[in-house]
C-alpha positions as CSV (number, residue, x, y, z in Angstrom):
1,M,24.9,27.3,42.5
2,N,24.2,28.6,46.0
3,M,26.8,30.8,47.5
4,L,28.3,29.8,50.9
5,T,27.7,31.9,54.0
6,Q,30.3,32.5,56.6
7,Y,29.7,29.1,58.1
8,G,30.2,27.3,54.8
9,R,33.4,29.3,54.1
10,M,34.7,28.5,57.6
11,A,33.9,24.8,57.1
12,E,35.6,24.7,53.8
13,K,38.8,26.4,55.1
14,H,38.9,24.1,58.2
15,W,38.1,20.9,56.2
16,R,40.8,21.7,53.6
17,E,43.4,22.2,56.3
18,H,42.4,19.5,58.8
19,C,40.4,16.9,56.7
20,P,42.1,16.8,53.3
21,H,41.1,13.2,52.6
22,L,37.4,14.1,53.3
23,V,37.7,17.0,50.9
24,R,39.4,15.0,48.2
25,D,36.7,12.3,48.5
26,L,33.9,14.8,48.3
27,E,35.4,16.6,45.4
28,A,35.9,13.3,43.5
29,K,32.2,12.6,44.0
30,G,31.2,16.2,43.1
31,Q,29.7,16.6,46.5
32,L,31.9,19.1,48.4
33,H,29.7,22.1,47.8
34,T,26.6,20.2,48.7
35,M,28.1,19.0,51.9
36,L,29.3,22.5,52.8
37,L,25.8,23.9,52.2
38,E,24.3,21.1,54.4
39,A,26.8,21.8,57.2
40,E,26.0,25.5,57.2
41,E,22.2,24.9,57.1
42,K,22.4,22.4,60.0
43,T,24.6,24.8,61.9
44,K,22.2,27.8,61.3
45,D,19.1,25.7,62.3
46,E,20.7,24.4,65.5
47,M,22.1,27.8,66.4
48,I,18.7,29.4,66.1
49,E,17.0,26.7,68.2
50,L,19.7,26.7,70.9
51,T,19.9,30.5,71.0
52,Q,16.2,30.8,71.6
53,Q,16.4,28.1,74.3
54,F,19.2,29.9,76.1
55,T,17.5,33.3,75.8
56,K,14.4,31.8,77.5
57,Q,16.7,30.6,80.3
58,G,17.8,34.2,81.0
59,L,21.0,34.6,79.0
60,T,21.5,37.8,77.0
61,P,21.3,37.3,73.2
62,Q,25.1,37.5,72.9
63,Q,25.6,34.9,75.7
64,A,23.0,32.7,74.1
65,H,24.6,32.9,70.7
66,D,28.1,32.2,72.1
67,R,26.9,29.2,74.1
68,A,25.0,27.8,71.1
69,W,28.1,28.3,68.8
70,E,30.3,26.4,71.4
71,M,27.9,23.5,71.3
72,V,27.3,23.3,67.5
73,R,30.6,24.3,65.8
74,E,32.3,21.0,66.1
75,E,29.3,19.0,64.9
76,Y,29.3,20.4,61.3
77,I,31.9,23.1,60.8
78,L,35.1,22.4,62.8
79,L,35.4,18.7,62.3
80,P,38.1,16.8,64.2
81,P,41.4,16.6,62.2
82,E,42.1,13.5,60.3
83,M,44.6,11.1,61.7
84,V,47.9,11.2,59.9
85,T,49.5,7.8,59.3
86,S,53.1,7.4,58.2
């Protein structure tokens, strides 16, 4: 089984805390690890692409990385919290 990178570990921590129903459903289907790997892969791919674009626009590598992270992080890693119903 592939080991998770920092993005996958961050996603798992965030999902378990803020999206427990999603985690429970994915675990029940045996898909949690696969979805975490997919989230980190998509994040890495988009981060590379955006960082390159921003660097070409004149940002420093750190600025480009930071801007890319701001744009991508909520797409796959820091998902919005689930609504709690009483």
